[in-house]
VMD Tcl script that draws the C-alpha trace (Angstrom):
set ca {
  {11.59 -23.93 -27.54}
  {14.65 -22.97 -25.04}
  {12.77 -19.55 -24.84}
  {9.65 -21.09 -23.90}
  {11.45 -23.23 -21.19}
  {13.38 -20.46 -19.85}
  {10.18 -18.27 -19.48}
  {8.33 -21.21 -17.94}
  {11.14 -21.70 -15.30}
  {11.37 -18.12 -14.57}
  {7.59 -17.78 -14.02}
  {7.55 -20.79 -11.72}
  {10.47 -19.43 -9.56}
  {8.38 -15.94 -9.35}
  {5.42 -17.85 -8.06}
  {7.34 -19.80 -5.72}
  {8.71 -16.71 -4.11}
  {5.54 -14.54 -4.12}
  {3.31 -17.26 -2.60}
  {4.80 -16.70 0.94}
  {4.63 -12.87 0.64}
  {1.02 -13.09 -0.61}
  {0.09 -15.18 2.42}
  {1.80 -12.81 4.63}
  {-0.14 -10.00 2.90}
  {-3.28 -11.63 3.74}
  {-2.60 -11.96 7.37}
  {-1.56 -8.21 7.47}
  {-4.90 -7.35 5.89}
  {-6.76 -9.70 8.35}
  {-5.06 -7.87 11.26}
  {-5.73 -4.59 9.84}
  {-9.45 -5.24 9.33}
  {-9.62 -6.42 13.06}
  {-7.74 -3.44 14.16}
  {-10.03 -1.10 12.33}
  {-13.19 -2.92 13.63}
  {-12.02 -2.36 16.96}
  {-11.15 1.25 16.36}
  {-7.29 1.07 16.84}
  {-6.58 2.05 13.37}
  {-8.63 4.36 10.61}
  {-10.00 2.07 8.15}
  {-8.12 2.30 4.96}
  {-10.92 3.49 2.73}
  {-11.68 6.32 5.11}
  {-7.93 6.94 5.41}
  {-7.48 7.44 1.75}
  {-10.80 9.48 1.08}
  {-9.63 11.90 3.93}
  {-5.92 12.46 2.42}
  {-7.45 12.78 -1.18}
  {-9.91 15.58 0.07}
  {-6.89 17.68 1.32}
  {-4.83 20.12 -0.70}
  {-2.49 19.46 -2.59}
  {-3.42 15.75 -2.83}
  {-7.05 16.59 -4.21}
  {-5.34 17.98 -7.60}
  {-3.19 14.87 -7.94}
  {-4.17 11.35 -9.17}
  {-4.13 8.69 -6.65}
  {-2.21 5.71 -7.74}
  {-3.49 2.81 -5.65}
  {-1.70 -0.05 -4.19}
  {-0.95 1.44 -0.53}
  {1.80 -0.15 1.32}
  {1.79 -0.71 4.88}
  {4.60 -0.96 7.47}
  {3.10 -2.91 10.56}
  {5.99 -2.27 12.89}
  {5.45 1.54 12.53}
  {1.67 1.37 11.57}
  {2.23 3.75 8.72}
  {0.75 3.55 5.35}
  {2.66 4.65 2.30}
  {0.16 6.37 -0.37}
  {1.11 7.17 -3.90}
  {0.04 9.99 -5.71}
  {0.84 11.37 -9.19}
  {1.86 15.15 -9.44}
  {2.17 15.84 -13.12}
  {5.03 13.50 -14.03}
  {6.46 12.98 -10.48}
  {5.32 10.02 -7.91}
  {4.60 11.60 -4.52}
  {4.50 9.17 -1.65}
  {2.65 10.39 1.53}
  {3.41 8.53 4.80}
  {0.10 8.51 6.85}
  {-0.17 7.24 10.46}
  {-2.76 4.55 10.30}
  {-3.99 5.14 14.14}
  {-4.48 8.64 13.84}
  {-4.91 9.66 9.86}
  {-2.02 12.13 10.33}
  {0.31 12.63 7.63}
  {3.93 11.95 9.11}
  {5.99 12.28 5.90}
  {6.06 13.05 2.42}
  {8.68 12.04 -0.56}
  {9.42 14.47 -2.40}
}
mol new
graphics top color blue
foreach p $ca { graphics top sphere $p radius 0.5 }
foreach p [lrange $ca 0 end-1] q [lrange $ca 1 end] { graphics top cylinder $p $q radius 0.2 }
display resetview
C-alpha cells in the first residue's frame, strides 16, 4: 500500500513538472512549422533525410527524438554507430552540419 501511494505521488509530481515543458514544446514546434512554411528553416523531415543520406550517417541508425535549441537555431540529431551514440548538430536554417559529438 505504501509503495502504491509513493508511486502515485511520484507520478503526479512528474506530470506536474512535465506539463509546462510539453506546452513549451508545442509552441516551439508551431513556431518551427511556421518558419519552415516561410522558408526560414529547413523542414525537419527534409533535414533528417538529407543528413541520413550522407556518409557516414547512412550507415548509422537514426535514433529519433531530435532536440532543438531555439536560440541558436540548431538541431541535435542522435545516431547509433555500433554501440556508441553520435550526436550531430545541424543548423536549422541551412541544413549544414555544424558539430558532432563524439
